[in-house]
C-alpha positions in Angstrom: -0.6 12.4 13.4 -0.8 16.1 13.9 0.7 19.5 13.3 1.3 21.5 16.4 2.1 25.2 16.5 5.9 25.0 16.6 6.2 23.0 13.3 3.4 25.1 11.8 5.5 28.2 12.6 8.4 26.6 10.8 6.3 25.9 7.7 5.0 29.4 7.7 8.5 30.8 8.0 9.9 28.7 5.1 6.9 29.5 2.9 7.4 33.2 3.6 11.1 33.2 2.8 10.5 31.2 -0.4 12.2 28.0 0.7 9.0 26.0 0.2 7.3 26.3 -3.2 3.5 26.3 -2.9 2.7 24.0 -5.8 1.4 20.8 -4.2 1.7 19.4 -0.6 1.3 15.8 0.5 0.8 14.9 4.1 1.6 11.4 5.2 -1.5 10.6 7.2 -4.3 13.1 7.2 -3.0 15.5 9.9 -5.0 16.9 12.9 -4.3 20.6 13.4 -3.5 21.6 17.0 -3.9 25.4 16.9 -6.7 27.8 16.1 -7.3 29.9 13.0 -6.7 33.0 14.9 -3.3 31.9 16.0 -2.1 30.8 12.6 -3.5 34.1 11.1 -1.4 36.0 13.6 1.7 33.9 12.8 1.2 34.5 9.0 0.8 38.2 9.5 4.0 38.3 11.6 5.9 36.7 8.7 4.3 39.0 6.0 1.9 36.5 4.5 -1.6 37.6 3.5 -4.5 35.9 5.2 -7.3 35.1 2.6 -10.6 36.8 3.4 -12.5 33.4 3.3 -10.3 32.0 6.1 -10.5 35.2 8.1 -14.3 35.1 7.9 -14.4 31.7 9.7 -14.5 31.3 13.5 -11.0 32.3 14.8 -11.2 30.1 17.9 -11.6 26.9 16.0 -8.9 24.7 14.6 -8.9 24.7 10.8 -9.1 21.4 8.8 -5.7 20.3 7.5 -6.6 21.2 3.9 -7.7 24.7 4.9 -4.4 25.3 6.7 -2.4 24.6 3.6 -4.7 26.4 1.2 -4.5 29.4 3.6 -0.8 29.3 3.2 -1.3 29.4 -0.6 -0.9 25.8 -1.7 -2.7 25.0 -5.0 -3.1 21.3 -4.3 -3.4 19.5 -1.0 -3.3 15.7 -0.8 -3.0 13.2 2.1 -1.9 9.6 2.0 -2.7 6.8 4.4 -2.9 3.0 4.4 -6.8 3.1 4.6 -9.3 5.8 3.9 -10.9 5.7 7.3 -9.7 9.3 8.0 -10.8 10.5 4.5 -7.3 10.7 3.0 -7.2 11.4 -0.7 -4.6 8.7 -1.6 -4.6 5.1 -0.2 -1.2 3.4 -0.1 0.8 1.3 2.3 4.2 3.0 2.8 5.8 -0.4 3.6 5.5 -1.0 -0.1 7.0 0.9 -3.1 4.9 3.7 -4.5 4.3 2.7 -8.2 5.9 4.9 -10.8 3.3 7.2 -12.3 1.3 10.3 -11.4 2.7 10.5 -7.8 6.4 10.4 -9.0 8.0 13.8 -8.3 4.5 15.3 -7.9 4.9 17.3 -4.6 6.8 20.4 -3.7 6.3 19.7 0.0 5.9 16.4 1.8 5.0 16.5 5.5 5.5 13.6 7.9 3.7 14.8 11.0 4.3 11.7 13.1 3.7 8.9 10.6 7.1 7.3 10.0 7.2 5.7 13.5 4.0 3.7 12.6 5.6 2.2 9.4 7.7 -0.9 10.0 9.7 -0.6 6.8 11.5 2.7 7.4 14.0 2.5 4.4 11.0 2.0 2.0 9.2 4.9 3.7 12.2 7.2 3.0 12.5 5.8 -0.5 8.9 6.6 -1.2 9.3 10.1 0.1 12.2 10.6 -2.3 10.3 9.3 -5.2 7.2 11.4 -4.6 9.1 14.6 -3.9 9.9 17.0 -6.8 13.4 18.2 -7.4 13.9 21.4 -5.2 11.0 20.1 -3.1 11.1 20.0 0.7 10.5 17.1 3.0 9.6 17.9 6.6 9.6 15.3 9.4 8.2 15.9 12.8 8.5 12.6 14.8 9.2 11.4 18.3 12.6 11.2 19.9 11.6 9.9 23.3 8.7 9.4 25.7 6.2 7.8 23.3 6.3 4.2 24.5 4.0 1.9 22.6 2.9 4.8 20.4 4.6 3.4 17.3 7.2 0.9 16.3 10.1 3.4 16.7 11.3 6.6 18.2 14.0 8.4 16.1 17.4 9.9 16.9 18.0 13.1 14.9 21.2 11.6 13.5 19.0 9.3 11.4 17.8 12.3 9.4 21.2 13.9 9.2 22.9 10.7 8.1 20.2 9.7 5.5 19.7 13.0 3.9 23.3 14.3 3.8 24.6 10.9 2.6 21.9 11.0 -0.2 22.9 14.6 -1.3 19.9 16.5 0.0 20.4 20.1 1.2 19.9 20.2 5.0 17.6 23.2 5.9 17.4 22.4 9.6 17.2 19.7 12.3 15.8 20.8 15.7 14.7 19.1 18.9 11.4 20.3 20.2 10.4 20.0 23.9 6.8 18.9 24.7 5.3 19.0 28.2 4.4 15.5 29.3 1.4 16.8 31.3 -0.4 18.7 28.5 1.4 17.6 25.3 2.1 21.2 24.5 5.3 22.5 22.9 7.5 24.7 25.1 10.5 27.0 24.4 12.2 27.6 21.1 13.4 24.7 19.0 16.9 23.5 19.9 19.2 23.2 16.8 20.7 19.8 16.5 24.5 19.5 16.1 25.6 15.9 15.1 27.8 14.3 17.8 27.1 16.8 20.6 24.7 14.5 22.3 26.6 11.3 21.7 24.2 9.1 23.6 23.6 11.4 26.5 20.2 11.5 28.2 18.2 14.6 27.2 17.5 17.0 30.2 14.4 16.7 32.3 12.9 13.7 30.7 10.5 13.3 33.6 9.0 16.6 32.5 9.5 16.7 28.8 9.2 14.5 25.7 11.3 15.5 22.7 10.3 15.6 19.1 12.6 15.9 16.1 11.8 18.4 13.3 13.9 17.8 10.2 13.6 19.8 7.0 15.6 18.9 3.8 15.6 19.9 0.1 15.9 17.4 -2.7 18.5 18.4 -5.3 19.0 17.1 -8.9 21.8 14.8 -7.4 19.7 13.4 -4.6 19.2 9.7 -4.2 17.6 7.4 -1.6 19.8 4.3 -1.8 22.9 5.3 0.2 23.1 3.7 3.6 24.9 6.2 6.0 27.3 5.7 8.8 26.8 7.8 11.9 28.7 11.0 11.2 30.4 11.1 14.6 31.4 7.4 14.2 33.2 7.9 10.9 36.5 8.9 12.6 36.5 5.7 14.7 35.6 3.7 11.6 38.6 5.1 9.8 40.8 4.3 12.8 39.6 0.7 12.8 40.0 0.4 9.0 43.5 1.8 9.0 44.6 -0.5 11.9 43.4 -3.5 10.1 45.9 -3.0 7.2 
Protein backbone atom coordinates (compact mmCIF):
# COMPACT_ATOMS: atom_id res chain seq x y z
CA UNK A 1 0.00 0.00 0.00
CA UNK A 2 1.82 3.03 -1.25
CA UNK A 3 1.59 6.37 -3.04
CA UNK A 4 4.11 6.75 -5.87
CA UNK A 5 4.96 9.99 -7.62
CA UNK A 6 2.45 9.75 -10.52
CA UNK A 7 -0.68 9.46 -8.31
CA UNK A 8 0.89 12.03 -5.95
CA UNK A 9 1.16 14.49 -8.84
CA UNK A 10 -2.53 13.85 -9.61
CA UNK A 11 -3.45 14.62 -5.99
CA UNK A 12 -1.36 17.81 -6.00
CA UNK A 13 -2.94 18.94 -9.28
CA UNK A 14 -6.50 18.40 -8.06
CA UNK A 15 -5.79 20.12 -4.72
CA UNK A 16 -4.31 23.07 -6.60
CA UNK A 17 -7.31 23.47 -8.92
CA UNK A 18 -9.82 23.12 -6.09
CA UNK A 19 -11.28 19.75 -7.10
CA UNK A 20 -10.22 18.28 -3.75
CA UNK A 21 -11.27 20.04 -0.56
CA UNK A 22 -8.63 19.94 2.15
CA UNK A 23 -10.93 19.22 5.11
CA UNK A 24 -10.12 15.62 6.07
CA UNK A 25 -8.41 12.74 4.27
CA UNK A 26 -8.73 9.02 4.97
CA UNK A 27 -6.26 6.55 3.51
CA UNK A 28 -7.32 2.91 3.33
CA UNK A 29 -4.24 1.30 4.75
CA UNK A 30 -1.45 3.51 6.11
CA UNK A 31 0.38 4.36 2.92
CA UNK A 32 4.12 4.21 2.27
CA UNK A 33 5.42 7.26 0.39
CA UNK A 34 7.62 6.47 -2.63
CA UNK A 35 9.17 9.88 -3.33
CA UNK A 36 11.31 12.44 -1.52
CA UNK A 37 10.31 15.67 0.18
CA UNK A 38 12.36 17.59 -2.33
CA UNK A 39 10.48 16.09 -5.27
CA UNK A 40 7.01 16.73 -3.85
CA UNK A 41 8.03 20.29 -2.89
CA UNK A 42 9.05 20.85 -6.51
CA UNK A 43 5.74 19.42 -7.78
CA UNK A 44 3.78 21.63 -5.39
CA UNK A 45 5.65 24.73 -6.50
CA UNK A 46 5.04 23.85 -10.16
CA UNK A 47 1.28 23.81 -9.40
CA UNK A 48 1.33 27.05 -7.40
CA UNK A 49 0.97 25.52 -3.94
CA UNK A 50 2.96 26.96 -1.02
CA UNK A 51 5.37 24.65 0.79
CA UNK A 52 5.17 25.05 4.58
CA UNK A 53 8.41 26.21 6.20
CA UNK A 54 8.37 23.31 8.67
CA UNK A 55 8.37 20.79 5.81
CA UNK A 56 11.00 22.68 3.82
CA UNK A 57 13.31 22.62 6.86
CA UNK A 58 13.36 18.79 6.93
CA UNK A 59 15.83 16.68 4.88
CA UNK A 60 14.83 16.99 1.21
CA UNK A 61 16.30 13.61 0.22
CA UNK A 62 14.05 11.65 2.62
CA UNK A 63 10.54 10.35 1.98
CA UNK A 64 8.00 12.08 4.21
CA UNK A 65 5.64 10.04 6.40
CA UNK A 66 2.15 9.76 4.95
CA UNK A 67 0.66 12.17 7.48
CA UNK A 68 3.28 14.82 6.66
CA UNK A 69 2.60 14.51 2.92
CA UNK A 70 -1.07 15.34 3.39
CA UNK A 71 -0.56 18.09 5.98
CA UNK A 72 2.01 19.65 3.63
CA UNK A 73 -0.77 19.73 1.02
CA UNK A 74 -2.91 21.58 3.56
CA UNK A 75 -5.23 18.90 4.96
CA UNK A 76 -6.47 19.70 8.45
CA UNK A 77 -7.12 16.09 9.45
CA UNK A 78 -5.33 12.93 8.31
CA UNK A 79 -6.60 9.47 9.22
CA UNK A 80 -5.71 5.94 8.12
CA UNK A 81 -7.84 2.79 8.37
CA UNK A 82 -6.68 -0.82 8.46
CA UNK A 83 -7.84 -4.20 9.69
CA UNK A 84 -5.21 -4.15 12.49
CA UNK A 85 -3.05 -1.44 14.05
CA UNK A 86 0.27 -3.14 13.28
CA UNK A 87 1.24 -0.27 10.92
CA UNK A 88 -0.03 2.35 13.39
CA UNK A 89 -3.23 3.28 11.60
CA UNK A 90 -5.58 5.62 13.44
CA UNK A 91 -8.80 3.64 12.77
CA UNK A 92 -9.14 -0.16 13.01
CA UNK A 93 -11.89 -1.70 10.88
CA UNK A 94 -12.32 -4.70 8.58
CA UNK A 95 -13.50 -3.38 5.19
CA UNK A 96 -15.19 -6.74 4.54
CA UNK A 97 -17.79 -5.54 7.06
CA UNK A 98 -20.06 -2.49 7.04
CA UNK A 99 -18.68 0.60 8.74
CA UNK A 100 -21.15 1.43 11.55
CA UNK A 101 -23.16 4.62 11.16
CA UNK A 102 -21.64 7.29 13.37
CA UNK A 103 -18.62 9.60 13.42
CA UNK A 104 -17.11 8.14 10.23
CA UNK A 105 -20.28 8.68 8.18
CA UNK A 106 -19.66 11.37 5.57
CA UNK A 107 -16.56 12.45 7.48
CA UNK A 108 -13.95 12.74 4.72
CA UNK A 109 -13.46 15.09 1.79
CA UNK A 110 -10.87 12.71 0.28
CA UNK A 111 -10.55 8.92 0.53
CA UNK A 112 -7.40 7.36 -0.95
CA UNK A 113 -7.20 3.67 -1.85
CA UNK A 114 -3.53 3.27 -2.63
CA UNK A 115 -3.62 -0.44 -3.40
CA UNK A 116 -5.85 -1.78 -0.64
CA UNK A 117 -9.03 -2.91 -2.40
CA UNK A 118 -7.30 -5.91 -4.00
CA UNK A 119 -6.59 -7.25 -0.49
CA UNK A 120 -10.26 -7.13 0.60
CA UNK A 121 -12.35 -10.11 -0.49
CA UNK A 122 -15.73 -8.36 -0.23
CA UNK A 123 -15.29 -5.70 -2.93
CA UNK A 124 -18.97 -4.55 -2.99
CA UNK A 125 -18.82 -3.92 0.76
CA UNK A 126 -15.52 -2.09 0.35
CA UNK A 127 -17.08 0.25 -2.23
CA UNK A 128 -20.18 0.71 -0.07
CA UNK A 129 -18.00 1.67 2.91
CA UNK A 130 -16.12 4.19 0.79
CA UNK A 131 -19.45 5.73 -0.22
CA UNK A 132 -20.67 5.91 3.38
CA UNK A 133 -17.50 7.53 4.74
CA UNK A 134 -17.15 10.04 1.89
CA UNK A 135 -18.71 13.48 2.26
CA UNK A 136 -20.97 14.87 -0.45
CA UNK A 137 -18.68 16.64 -2.96
CA UNK A 138 -15.85 14.49 -1.60
CA UNK A 139 -13.35 12.71 -3.85
CA UNK A 140 -12.46 9.02 -3.90
CA UNK A 141 -9.13 8.11 -5.49
CA UNK A 142 -8.27 4.48 -6.30
CA UNK A 143 -4.77 3.43 -7.41
CA UNK A 144 -4.86 -0.35 -7.86
CA UNK A 145 -3.30 -3.09 -10.03
CA UNK A 146 -4.59 -3.98 -13.49
CA UNK A 147 -2.08 -6.73 -14.33
CA UNK A 148 1.24 -8.27 -13.34
CA UNK A 149 0.66 -8.56 -9.58
CA UNK A 150 0.17 -12.34 -9.32
CA UNK A 151 -0.44 -13.51 -5.72
CA UNK A 152 -0.21 -9.91 -4.52
CA UNK A 153 -3.87 -9.77 -3.55
CA UNK A 154 -7.19 -11.49 -4.22
CA UNK A 155 -7.86 -9.43 -7.36
CA UNK A 156 -6.54 -7.27 -10.16
CA UNK A 157 -9.02 -4.72 -11.54
CA UNK A 158 -10.12 -3.69 -15.00
CA UNK A 159 -10.73 0.07 -15.24
CA UNK A 160 -14.27 -0.65 -16.46
CA UNK A 161 -15.12 -1.67 -12.87
CA UNK A 162 -14.63 1.90 -11.67
CA UNK A 163 -16.35 3.41 -14.69
CA UNK A 164 -19.33 1.09 -14.33
CA UNK A 165 -19.70 1.39 -10.56
CA UNK A 166 -19.30 5.12 -10.18
CA UNK A 167 -21.20 6.24 -13.28
CA UNK A 168 -24.08 3.85 -12.51
CA UNK A 169 -24.21 5.21 -8.96
CA UNK A 170 -24.31 8.85 -10.11
CA UNK A 171 -20.83 9.95 -9.15
CA UNK A 172 -19.04 12.59 -11.24
CA UNK A 173 -16.14 10.99 -13.09
CA UNK A 174 -13.01 13.13 -12.76
CA UNK A 175 -10.60 10.77 -14.53
CA UNK A 176 -9.62 7.14 -15.07
CA UNK A 177 -6.06 6.50 -16.25
CA UNK A 178 -3.77 3.55 -16.88
CA UNK A 179 -0.27 3.96 -15.42
CA UNK A 180 2.73 1.97 -16.68
CA UNK A 181 5.20 0.60 -14.14
CA UNK A 182 8.56 -0.91 -15.06
CA UNK A 183 8.67 -4.55 -13.92
CA UNK A 184 12.37 -4.32 -13.11
CA UNK A 185 12.34 -1.38 -10.71
CA UNK A 186 8.64 -0.85 -9.90
CA UNK A 187 8.90 2.77 -11.07
CA UNK A 188 6.19 4.58 -13.00
CA UNK A 189 7.00 5.58 -16.57
CA UNK A 190 5.44 7.93 -19.12
CA UNK A 191 2.35 10.05 -18.72
CA UNK A 192 -0.90 8.41 -17.53
CA UNK A 193 -2.97 6.96 -20.38
CA UNK A 194 -6.61 8.15 -20.28
CA UNK A 195 -9.04 5.22 -20.25
CA UNK A 196 -11.89 5.23 -22.77
CA UNK A 197 -14.51 2.51 -22.04
CA UNK A 198 -14.75 -0.12 -24.76
CA UNK A 199 -11.54 0.76 -26.58
CA UNK A 200 -9.53 -2.07 -25.06
CA UNK A 201 -12.35 -4.65 -25.20
CA UNK A 202 -10.30 -7.51 -23.80
CA UNK A 203 -7.11 -6.81 -25.74
CA UNK A 204 -3.71 -7.46 -24.17
CA UNK A 205 -2.01 -4.27 -23.01
CA UNK A 206 1.25 -3.55 -24.87
CA UNK A 207 4.65 -4.78 -23.64
CA UNK A 208 3.38 -6.75 -20.66
CA UNK A 209 6.79 -8.43 -20.44
CA UNK A 210 8.25 -5.00 -19.59
CA UNK A 211 5.43 -3.20 -17.82
CA UNK A 212 2.78 -3.72 -15.21
CA UNK A 213 -0.24 -1.46 -15.36
CA UNK A 214 -2.05 0.32 -12.55
CA UNK A 215 -5.47 1.99 -12.71
CA UNK A 216 -5.90 5.45 -11.20
CA UNK A 217 -9.59 6.38 -10.85
CA UNK A 218 -10.86 9.62 -9.33
CA UNK A 219 -14.58 10.33 -8.79
CA UNK A 220 -16.71 12.88 -6.92
CA UNK A 221 -19.71 12.02 -4.74
CA UNK A 222 -22.82 14.04 -5.58
CA UNK A 223 -26.01 14.58 -3.53
CA UNK A 224 -27.64 11.95 -5.79
CA UNK A 225 -24.86 9.35 -5.44
CA UNK A 226 -25.61 5.84 -4.18
CA UNK A 227 -23.60 2.64 -3.79
CA UNK A 228 -26.28 0.00 -4.44
CA UNK A 229 -26.64 -0.05 -8.24
CA UNK A 230 -24.96 -3.05 -9.89
CA UNK A 231 -23.65 -1.92 -13.30
CA UNK A 232 -23.52 -3.60 -16.67
CA UNK A 233 -20.33 -3.16 -18.66
CA UNK A 234 -20.90 -0.02 -20.69
CA UNK A 235 -19.71 -1.51 -23.99
CA UNK A 236 -21.91 -4.58 -23.43
CA UNK A 237 -25.14 -2.60 -23.05
CA UNK A 238 -25.76 -2.51 -26.81
CA UNK A 239 -25.43 -6.30 -27.06
CA UNK A 240 -27.67 -6.65 -23.99
CA UNK A 241 -30.32 -4.54 -25.68
CA UNK A 242 -30.06 -6.69 -28.82
CA UNK A 243 -30.55 -9.88 -26.81
CA UNK A 244 -33.45 -8.36 -24.87
CA UNK A 245 -35.27 -7.14 -27.99
CA UNK A 246 -34.79 -10.45 -29.85
CA UNK A 247 -36.33 -12.32 -26.92
CA UNK A 248 -39.66 -10.52 -27.35
